[in-house]
C-alpha positions, 0 to 999 in steps of 0.5 A, spaced: 640 931 343 642 924 343 649 927 345 646 931 350 642 926 353 647 922 354 651 927 357 647 929 362 645 920 364 653 920 365 653 926 371 648 924 373 651 917 373 658 921 377 653 925 381 651 918 384 657 915 384 661 921 389 654 920 393 654 914 395 658 913 402 664 907 402 663 904 410 667 903 416 665 898 421 664 905 426 660 909 421 655 905 420 648 907 425 646 904 430 639 903 431 638 902 438 641 910 439 635 912 436 631 907 441 630 901 444 625 898 439 630 901 432 633 895 430 634 897 422 641 901 420 639 904 412 644 910 411 643 909 404 635 909 404 636 903 400 629 899 404 623 904 404 619 900 409 623 901 415 617 903 420 615 895 417 621 891 418 622 895 426 616 892 428 616 886 425 623 886 428 621 888 435 615 883 436 620 878 434 623 880 440 618 880 445 616 873 443 623 869 443 628 875 447 631 874 440 635 880 438 635 881 430 639 887 426 639 888 419 644 894 415 643 895 409 648 900 404 651 900 398 658 898 399 664 898 406 670 898 407 675 895 399 680 891 406 675 887 409 672 881 405 663 881 408 664 876 413 670 879 415 666 886 416 659 883 418 662 879 423 666 886 427 659 889 426 657 884 430 661 883 436 661 892 436 654 892 436 654 886 441 646 884 437 643 879 442 642 879 449 649 876 454 649 870 456 644 868 451 648 871 446 641 870 441 643 875 436 642 874 428 646 880 424 643 880 416 648 885 413 647 887 405 652 891 401 648 893 394 655 895 390 657 888 392 651 884 390 652 880 396 649 879 404 651 876 410 648 874 415 651 873 423 648 869 428 650 869 436 653 863 438 647 861 442 643 862 436 647 857 432 642 851 433 636 854 432 639 857 426 645 852 424 649 856 418 645 850 413 638 853 414 640 861 414 644 859 406 637 857 404 633 861 407 637 867 402 638 863 396 631 862 396 628 868 398 634 874 398 636 872 391 630 871 387 628 878 390 634 883 390 635 881 382 629 884 380 631 890 386 625 888 390 630 890 397 623 891 402 620 885 398 626 879 399 628 882 408 621 881 410 620 875 407 626 873 410 624 875 418 617 872 416 621 866 416 626 866 421 620 868 426 617 862 424 623 857 425 624 861 432 616 860 433 616 853 430 613 848 436 620 843 435 624 849 436 620 852 442 625 848 447 631 850 445 629 858 445 626 857 452 632 856 454 635 861 451 630 865 454 632 862 462 640 864 461 636 871 461 633 870 466 638 868 471 643 874 467 638 879 470 638 875 477 645 876 477 646 883 480 642 880 486 648 875 488 653 881 485 650 886 490 650 883 495 656 881 495 658 889 493 654 889 500 658 884 504 665 886 502 663 894 505 660 891 510 667 887 512 671 893 510 667 899 514 668 893 519 677 893 520 677 901 517 673 901 525 678 897 528 684 901 525 681 908 526 680 906 534 687 904 533 690 911 530 692 916 537 687 922 535 693 927 536 693 934 533 699 931 529 696 926 526 688 929 524 692 932 517 693 924 515 687 922 518 683 927 513 687 924 507 685 918 509 678 920 509 679 923 503 681 917 499 675 914 503 670 920 499 675 918 492 672 911 493 665 913 493 666 918 487 669 913 483 665 907 485 659 912 483 662 914 476 664 907 474 656 905 475 654 911 471 660 911 465 658 903 465 651 903 465 651 909 459 656 906 456 660 912 455 667 910 456 670 905 450 674 902 457 667 899 460 664 897 454 667 889 456 665 890 463 659 886 466 655 888 472 658 881 475 665 885 476 663 889 481 665 886 487 672 885 484 673 892 482 670 895 489 676 890 492 680 892 489 679 899 490 678 898 498 684 894 498 689 901 496 684 904 501 686 900 506 692 901 505 693 907 506 689 907 512 695 902 514 701 908 511 696 911 516 697 907 523 704 907 521 705 915 520 700 915 527 706 910 531 711 914 528 709 921 531 707 918 538 714 914 539 720 919 538 724 913 540 726 909 534 726 902 537 720 904 541 717 905 534 719 899 530 718 895 536 710 897 537 710 897 529 713 890 529 707 888 535 702 890 531 704 887 525 703 880 528 697 881 532 693 884 525 698 879 520 689 877 518 690 885 514 693 881 509 687 878 507 684 884 506 689 888 502 695 884 500 699 891 498 700 890 506 705 885 504 709 890 502 710 895 507 710 887 512 717 886 508 720 893 508 719 894 515 722 887 517 728 888 512 728 895 517 728 893 523 733 888 522 738 893 519 737 895 526 740 890 529 746 892 530 745 899 532 739 897 539 745 893 541 748 895 548 755 898 548 759 896 554 763 901 558 770 901 560 769 896 565 767 892 560 759 892 563 753 893 558 750 899 558 743 902 558 739 906 553 737 912 554 728 912 552 727 918 548 720 918 548 721 919 556 727 924 554 725 927 548 730 933 547 735 927 549 738 933 555 743 934 559 746 929 554 746 933 547 747 939 545 742 945 542 745 943 535 745 936 535 737 936 538 736 941 531 740 935 527 734 930 530 729 935 529 730 936 522 731 929 521 740 929 520 741 923 525 738 920 530 742 920 536 743 913 540 745 916 548 747 909 552 750 910 560 752 905 565 748 904 571 753 908 576 751 915 570 758 915 571 759 914 563 756 916 557 757 915 549 752 919 544 752 914 537 750 918 531 745 915 526 744 917 519 736 919 518 731 920 512 734 927 510 741 926 512 743 927 505 740 933 504 744 938 509 752 939 509 756 942 515 755 948 516 762 952 516 760 958 522 757 952 527 759 945 524 753 942 525 750 938 519 744 943 518 747 948 512 741 945 507 743 944 500 743 949 494 735 953 494 730 958 491 727 963 495 723 968 492 724 976 492 719 979 488 715 973 485 713 974 478 706 976 474 702 976 468 705 984 467 712 982 468 717 978 472 720 977 479 727 976 483 730 970 487 735 969 488 739 962 491 742 961 497 744 955 503 742 957 510 744 954 516 738 951 520 740 952 526 745 958 526 742 962 521 748 962 517 747 964 509 751 964 503 749 967 497 750 964 490 747 967 485 740 971 483 735 968 479 730 971 473 723 969 474 719 969 468 713 972 467 707 968 468 704 966 462 695 966 461 692 958 458 690 959 451 686 953 453 678 956 451 671 952 453 670 953 446 673 947 445 667 943 449 662 946 444 657 943 438 660 936 441 652 935 442 649 935 436 651 928 434 648 925 441 642 920 441 635 923 445 633 920 452 629 913 449 636 911 446 637 903 448 643 898 446 643 892 444 644 886 450 651 885 450 652 878 446 657 876 441 659 870 436 663 865 434 662 866 427 657 862 425 652 864 420 652 864 411 652 869 405 652 869 399 650 873 393 645 876 387 
């Protein structure tokens, strides 16, 4: 009979051992996910008076604004000491109010027979390490030795309330509360800065928009700029939602005071794209390269102040200065046979270059292979044509038939598109953009289209751990490592 009882006790002990979880910081349930008035995390059911503790801590918070969290578990990560574990948990939950840093954490590990207090940096004067050490030794240790965990924790909460509400400490408590009030009022200044930024950039955008010609060629480009503006609104709204719902860890370290900086960066990027839109509109307006560079240089000199709103534009300024410097020799007047300076033909007035350019040369200009400068003497008896490589010069080569540089590099032309049920067919060819001469290179088999194997099922069943609509969070406090610990 004794052997049977010993066996049952051994089995019971083993079941109890296996059932106990060794927690990491991320495993500890945050009580705030249940509701804003919850402060105790008791995943192993060690404490039986959790409701009373939550009520008492909530009352202390209302009186003093101090946030207290209590964690009772059997054991935690074997690779961490109690101070290291408790400090990391404090910083993860951000216990205490932001600016005031008036948080207090008590961690109890039954199997290790250890407790640890961690205080926020703003609470170290009210609850110094020596006071917390005495509180633990006088109240926690005697009760815990008897297994009276509820009584010990409740006694500590009562003692902390007495110290925080003591008349001698009232001035320091009020000082912490004033920091919280100032922090709460800071959003008004931050919101004001955001409004000022938006108004200033709105005026800047208006100025640039008035300068952009309303020609059909730039409608698409302006649409892209408006798309950037829409993207900006979406990004700002997303940031607000992600930040205040604490649903994206990258925003967990941001404060509301950072929003003017974030908005400025986004607006500066949009202004840069607006500026490039204006540059493109000038390019559409001026076919003549010299006129375009002069117009852009004039705009940059008159609107240098744009750099204050978007420093990114400085890179465009530098690039354009270098580009114009490289054209010095190009636009230097040529001389006729009598050593007299010739006059360069304004290609904004004579876009097609007639009667000097033939159709092949004009085609080379259209596909941006060459830019042709036409120089003529004052008597209109002599002219010189100079060819300058344009932006797509390397994309074409000389056509074996018409001899113009309008013969494309190898490109793929689809004959029969591929489907999910059958492969397709294409051919690789070279084609002249002027005389339509083609050279066949090879045939290409296009592989069948493959349906994506992704399924919406991966998005399901993830909401089971989500908190209720009444969930909250601690106030964003931090700790410099103050506190005390002990064992029983």
